C-alpha positions as CSV (number, residue, x, y, z in Angstrom):
1,M,-0.2,-0.5,-0.3
2,T,3.3,2.2,0.6
3,N,3.0,2.2,-3.3
4,Q,-0.1,4.2,-4.1
5,K,0.8,6.3,-6.5
6,I,-0.9,9.2,-7.1
7,P,-4.1,10.7,-8.7
8,F,-2.5,13.6,-10.9
9,A,-5.3,13.3,-13.0
10,L,-8.2,15.1,-10.1
11,M,-5.2,18.3,-10.7
12,R,-4.4,17.9,-14.7
13,I,-7.4,17.1,-16.3
14,P,-9.3,20.4,-15.1
15,L,-6.3,23.1,-14.8
16,I,-5.9,22.0,-18.9
17,L,-9.7,22.1,-19.9
18,S,-10.2,25.4,-18.3
19,G,-7.2,26.9,-19.8
20,L,-8.3,25.5,-22.8
21,I,-11.9,27.1,-22.0
22,Y,-9.5,30.4,-21.3
23,L,-7.2,29.8,-24.6
24,G,-10.9,30.4,-26.2
25,L,-12.3,32.5,-25.0
26,G,-8.8,34.7,-25.3
27,A,-10.3,34.0,-29.7
28,I,-13.1,35.2,-29.2
29,F,-12.1,37.7,-28.0
30,F,-9.9,39.1,-30.8
31,A,-12.4,38.3,-33.6
32,L,-15.3,40.4,-31.8
33,P,-13.6,43.5,-33.1
34,M,-13.3,42.6,-36.4
35,V,-17.1,41.9,-36.5
36,E,-18.1,45.1,-37.6
37,V,-21.4,44.8,-36.2
38,V,-20.2,44.3,-32.9
39,L,-17.9,47.2,-33.1
40,D,-20.9,49.5,-34.9
41,E,-23.7,49.0,-31.8
42,A,-20.5,48.7,-29.3
43,E,-19.8,51.6,-26.9
44,L,-16.5,49.6,-25.8
45,P,-13.1,50.3,-28.2
46,A,-11.2,48.0,-29.8
47,F,-8.7,47.7,-27.3
48,F,-11.0,47.0,-24.5
49,F,-10.9,43.8,-26.4
50,Y,-7.8,42.8,-27.4
51,S,-6.8,43.5,-23.5
52,F,-8.8,40.7,-22.5
53,G,-8.2,38.5,-25.2
54,F,-4.7,38.8,-24.8
55,L,-5.4,37.9,-20.8
56,S,-7.3,35.7,-21.5
57,V,-4.4,33.6,-23.4
58,L,-1.7,34.7,-20.9
59,L,-4.3,32.6,-18.0
60,G,-4.6,30.1,-20.1
61,S,-1.1,29.7,-21.4
62,A,-0.6,29.9,-17.4
63,T,-2.5,27.6,-16.6
64,I,-1.9,25.1,-19.1
65,F,2.0,25.5,-18.2
66,F,1.3,24.9,-14.4
67,A,-1.0,21.9,-14.9
68,C,2.4,20.2,-16.4
69,I,4.9,21.1,-13.4
70,V,1.8,20.0,-10.5
71,H,3.6,16.8,-9.9
72,K,6.8,18.4,-8.4
73,P,6.9,17.8,-4.9
74,S,6.8,21.2,-4.0
75,K,5.0,23.3,-0.6
76,A,4.5,26.4,-2.8
77,I,2.9,24.2,-6.1
78,Y,0.1,23.1,-3.5
79,I,-0.1,25.8,-2.1
80,T,-0.8,27.9,-5.2
81,A,-3.3,24.5,-6.3
82,L,-5.2,25.5,-3.6
83,V,-5.8,28.8,-4.3
84,I,-6.2,28.3,-7.6
85,T,-9.3,25.5,-5.6
86,I,-10.1,28.3,-4.1
87,L,-11.4,30.8,-6.7
88,Y,-12.4,27.5,-8.8
89,V,-15.0,26.2,-6.3
90,P,-17.6,29.2,-6.2
91,S,-16.8,30.6,-9.6
92,A,-19.3,29.1,-12.7
93,Y,-15.6,26.9,-13.0
94,I,-17.6,24.6,-9.7
95,L,-17.4,21.0,-11.5
96,F,-13.4,21.9,-12.1
97,G,-12.8,22.9,-8.7
98,I,-14.1,19.7,-6.4
99,P,-11.8,17.3,-8.5
100,M,-8.9,19.7,-7.8
101,L,-9.8,19.9,-4.0
102,I,-10.9,16.5,-3.8
103,F,-7.1,15.8,-4.9
104,L,-5.7,18.2,-2.4
105,L,-7.3,17.3,0.6
106,R,-5.8,13.5,0.2
107,K,-3.4,12.0,2.4
108,D,-1.0,10.5,-0.2
109,V,-1.8,14.2,-2.1
110,R,-0.6,16.0,1.5
111,E,2.2,13.3,2.3
112,Y,3.4,13.7,-1.3
113,Y,3.9,17.4,-1.3
114,K,5.3,17.2,2.6
115,I,1.7,19.4,3.8
116,N,1.4,18.3,7.9
117,I,-1.4,19.3,8.3
């Protein structure tokens, strides 16, 4: 029982899926100013859409990068994952946050990251 595998998929899959959603939102925000109907009726300048698109792409890339390094045994990675999970649970990403919370509360995961609670 000591050679039990840590289920990193509970953390990686929600992070990758949410990162892909952020990348998709970024693509939509970049494409919106090109649609003339939106700009004619919108009171917001194109810079607003481009900045939100850039931030969404940046956030999606950072989320996918974090999903790639979540397997490293570091307290900083555990705390970062906990903060992300705390932000996901009361938001629209609740379906992603629940498996992440289950992952972080497991005893074997806490032992892997050397977290003593």
